[in-house]
C-alpha positions in Angstrom: -0.2 -0.3 -0.3 1.2 3.6 -0.6 0.2 4.8 2.1 0.9 8.6 1.0 -1.7 8.1 -1.4 -4.1 6.5 0.3 -4.4 9.6 2.6 -4.9 12.1 0.3 -7.6 9.7 -1.7 -9.1 9.5 1.7 -9.2 13.0 2.2 -10.0 13.8 -0.7 -13.3 11.8 -0.8 -14.2 13.3 3.2 -13.9 16.5 2.0 -15.8 16.3 -1.1 -18.2 13.6 0.0 -17.8 11.4 -3.2 -15.8 8.9 -4.3 -16.2 9.8 -7.5 -15.1 13.6 -7.2 -12.6 12.6 -5.4 -11.0 10.0 -8.0 -11.9 13.2 -10.6 -9.6 15.8 -8.6 -6.8 13.0 -8.0 -7.2 12.2 -11.5 -7.6 9.0 -10.6 -10.1 6.0 -11.4 -12.9 5.5 -9.0 -11.7 1.8 -8.0 -8.3 3.4 -7.2 -9.5 5.7 -5.0 -12.1 3.2 -3.2 -8.7 0.3 -2.9 -7.1 3.2 -1.5 -9.3 3.9 1.1 -10.3 0.3 2.2 -6.3 -0.1 2.6 -6.3 2.5 4.7 -9.1 1.4 7.1 -7.6 -2.2 7.0 -4.3 -0.6 8.0 -5.3 1.1 10.8 -8.3 -1.4 12.2 -10.3 1.1 11.4 -13.8 2.4 9.7 -13.3 6.4 8.4 -16.4 6.9 6.6 -20.2 5.9 6.2 -21.2 4.8 2.8 -24.0 4.8 1.4 -25.7 4.6 -2.6 -26.4 8.2 -1.8 -23.8 9.5 0.4 -20.3 9.4 2.2 -19.5 10.7 5.3 -17.1 10.4 7.8 -17.7 8.7 10.8 -16.4 9.6 14.7 -12.8 8.3 14.3 -12.7 9.1 10.9 -13.1 13.0 12.0 -10.9 12.7 14.4 -8.3 10.8 12.1 -8.9 13.6 9.0 -7.0 16.3 11.4 -4.1 13.7 11.2 -4.1 13.0 7.8 -4.3 16.8 6.7 -1.7 17.5 9.2 0.5 14.8 7.6 -0.3 15.7 3.6 0.5 19.7 4.6 3.7 19.2 6.4 4.5 17.0 2.5 3.8 19.7 0.8 5.5 22.0 2.7 8.3 19.9 2.3 8.0 19.6 -1.2 7.6 23.4 -1.5 10.9 23.9 0.8 13.0 21.6 -1.9 11.7 23.6 -4.9 12.0 26.8 -4.0 16.0 25.8 -3.5 16.0 24.8 -7.1 13.7 27.2 -8.8 12.4 30.8 -9.3 9.1 31.6 -7.3 6.6 32.9 -9.2 3.1 33.9 -9.1 0.0 35.7 -7.0 -0.1 35.4 -4.1 -3.5 36.5 -1.8 -3.4 37.6 1.7 -6.1 38.6 3.9 -5.1 40.8 6.6 -6.3 43.6 9.5 -6.0 47.0 7.9 -3.5 48.4 10.5 -1.6 45.0 10.4 -0.9 45.7 6.5 -0.4 49.3 6.8 2.2 48.4 8.4 4.2 45.4 9.7 3.1 43.5 6.7 3.8 46.2 3.9 7.3 45.9 5.2 7.9 42.4 5.1 5.5 42.1 1.8 8.3 44.8 -0.4 10.9 43.1 1.0 9.2 39.6 -0.1 8.9 40.9 -3.4 12.5 42.8 -3.6 14.2 38.6 -3.1 11.3 37.7 -5.8 10.7 39.9 -8.5 8.3 37.6 -10.3 5.9 37.3 -7.2 3.2 39.7 -6.8 1.3 39.7 -3.8 -2.0 40.7 -3.6 -3.4 42.3 0.1 -7.1 42.5 1.1 -7.7 44.3 4.0 -10.3 44.2 6.6 -11.1 44.1 10.4 -13.4 41.3 9.5 -12.4 37.9 9.7 -12.1 36.8 5.2 -13.9 34.1 3.6 -11.1 32.0 2.5 -12.6 30.0 0.1 -15.3 33.0 -1.5 -12.7 35.2 -1.3 -10.3 32.8 -3.3 -7.5 33.8 0.1 -4.3 31.8 0.0 -3.3 33.0 3.6 -5.2 35.2 6.2 -3.5 36.5 8.9 -5.5 37.2 12.6 -5.7 38.0 15.5 -6.9 34.8 17.9 -6.0 32.7 21.1 -8.1 29.7 19.7 -7.8 29.3 15.5 -10.7 28.0 13.3 -10.1 24.0 14.1 -11.2 24.2 10.1 -7.8 25.7 9.1 -4.0 24.7 9.4 -2.4 27.7 11.8 0.9 28.8 11.8 1.8 30.8 15.1 3.8 33.5 13.8 4.3 36.2 17.2 2.1 37.7 19.4 1.9 41.5 19.8 1.0 43.6 23.1 -1.5 46.4 23.3 -1.1 49.9 24.9 -3.6 52.9 26.7 -2.0 56.0 25.7 -2.9 59.7 24.4 -1.2 62.4 23.8 0.1 65.8 26.0 -2.4 67.6 24.7 -5.2 65.8 25.4 -3.6 65.2 29.3 -2.9 68.7 30.0 -6.8 69.4 29.7 -8.0 65.9 31.3 -8.3 64.5 34.9 -4.6 61.9 35.4 -6.2 58.5 34.9 -4.5 55.5 37.6 -6.0 53.4 37.3 -8.7 51.9 34.5 -12.0 52.6 35.9 -11.6 56.5 35.2 -12.2 55.9 31.6 -15.3 55.8 32.3 -14.8 59.7 33.0 -12.4 59.8 29.4 -13.0 60.6 25.8 -11.9 56.9 24.6 -11.8 56.4 20.7 -13.2 53.4 20.1 -12.7 50.0 17.3 -16.5 49.4 16.4 -15.9 46.3 16.6 -15.5 46.8 20.7 -17.2 48.2 23.7 -15.0 47.3 26.4 -11.3 47.6 27.0 -9.5 44.9 28.8 -6.9 45.3 31.4 -5.6 42.9 33.9 -4.6 43.1 37.8 -4.1 40.4 40.0 -4.1 37.9 37.5 -8.0 38.3 36.5 -9.7 40.2 32.9 -11.6 43.5 34.2 -13.1 44.8 31.0 -14.5 48.6 30.9 -16.9 50.1 29.0 -15.9 52.9 26.6 -17.7 55.2 25.0 -16.4 58.3 22.9 -16.7 60.8 20.1 -15.0 59.0 17.4 -15.5 55.1 16.2 -14.4 53.4 13.5 -13.1 50.2 11.9 -10.0 51.3 11.0 -7.1 51.7 14.0 -5.6 54.2 11.7 -8.1 57.3 12.0 -8.3 56.8 16.0 -4.4 56.9 16.1 -4.1 60.3 14.5 -6.8 61.5 16.5 -5.7 60.6 19.7 -2.0 61.8 18.7 -4.1 65.3 18.2 -5.4 65.4 21.7 -9.1 64.3 20.6 -9.2 61.4 23.0 -7.1 58.1 24.2 -6.8 54.9 22.0 -6.2 51.1 23.3 -3.5 50.6 20.6 -1.6 47.3 19.7 2.0 47.7 19.7 3.0 47.3 15.9 0.6 50.4 15.7 1.6 53.0 18.4 5.1 52.1 19.3 6.1 54.8 16.6 4.4 57.4 18.2 5.3 56.6 21.4 9.1 56.5 20.6 8.2 60.0 19.0 6.9 61.5 21.8 3.4 61.6 19.9 2.1 59.3 22.2 2.2 58.9 26.4 2.3 55.3 27.7 -0.6 55.3 30.3 -1.4 53.2 33.1 2.1 51.5 32.9 1.7 49.2 36.0 -1.4 47.3 34.7 -1.2 44.5 32.0 -3.0 44.3 29.2 -4.1 41.1 27.2 -1.4 40.3 24.6 -3.2 39.2 20.7 -1.2 36.1 18.7 -1.0 36.5 15.3 -1.7 33.6 13.4 -1.5 32.5 9.5 -4.3 30.1 8.7 -5.4 28.3 5.4 -7.2 26.5 4.1 -6.5 22.6 4.9 -7.1 21.2 1.9 -5.5 23.4 0.0 -1.8 21.6 -0.9 0.4 25.5 -1.1 2.2 26.4 -3.9 5.4 27.3 -3.7 5.6 31.1 -3.4 2.2 30.8 -0.9 4.8 28.3 1.6 7.7 30.9 1.1 6.1 33.0 1.8 4.8 32.2 5.2 8.5 30.9 6.2 9.5 34.5 5.5 6.8 35.9 7.9 7.8 33.6 10.3 11.4 34.2 10.1 11.0 37.9 10.1 8.7 37.6 12.7 10.7 35.6 15.3 10.7 38.5 18.1 7.3 39.5 19.5 6.1 43.1 19.8 6.6 44.5 23.0 5.9 48.0 24.4 8.1 50.5 23.6 10.1 51.9 26.5 10.8 55.9 26.1 
């Protein structure tokens, strides 16, 4: 039995729900795909699929084994891509979904470096603070802040990014000093449209403080500008806030109180056997972003 081919056949049948469709996708005969799956079941000594004349579905153990098979195929695909990247020139398009602020700053810098190294690569950035639909929007890889990646996707952790509460000297000159997060209800808070509270950590416990303000936006860049201009206070990821903190345009508030960090992941479809150019870009991201982003100390 060719175990690799058996894994591929099983995953394709489970994904399409059809031996016929799987055979077409793999350019194999239906008989061969059926034999592959039967050989895999015999080898593992477990039934992976429910079969009827009209449908095919995963058994309960089949669902668990499916996840392992997908990881194995992804790793093999990555190994092949890595080998090809050393022997072939990278060519092709990469469609990347990214949060707006990340795309305008840290990601833009990496994209510029990568395309300079590989001039035949074209990168298309789809920027939104809403999670992209990978299939419908034809996304090769999506960058997401999350503590729990979608279990239906392959995910690679890239780094963590600290957050910071900050405001300008102009704003702080005209408003009461802040000694505790509870005082935020007395201040003009510049809030992302996806939020109605800001979270802080005290005594190892998470506390959410309701916040409101004169400006709300789905783009953190707008909120940064408003904060710099003295309109209000902002709760920002450090990849966006650090340049302004280092210049003195913004001041780090409540430095003795912890704010949750955000884990950044690269996620992609578990069924997609990645093209060399996509795998190479994800590897490049991981290489460039080895260190977590912490609050700039001024």
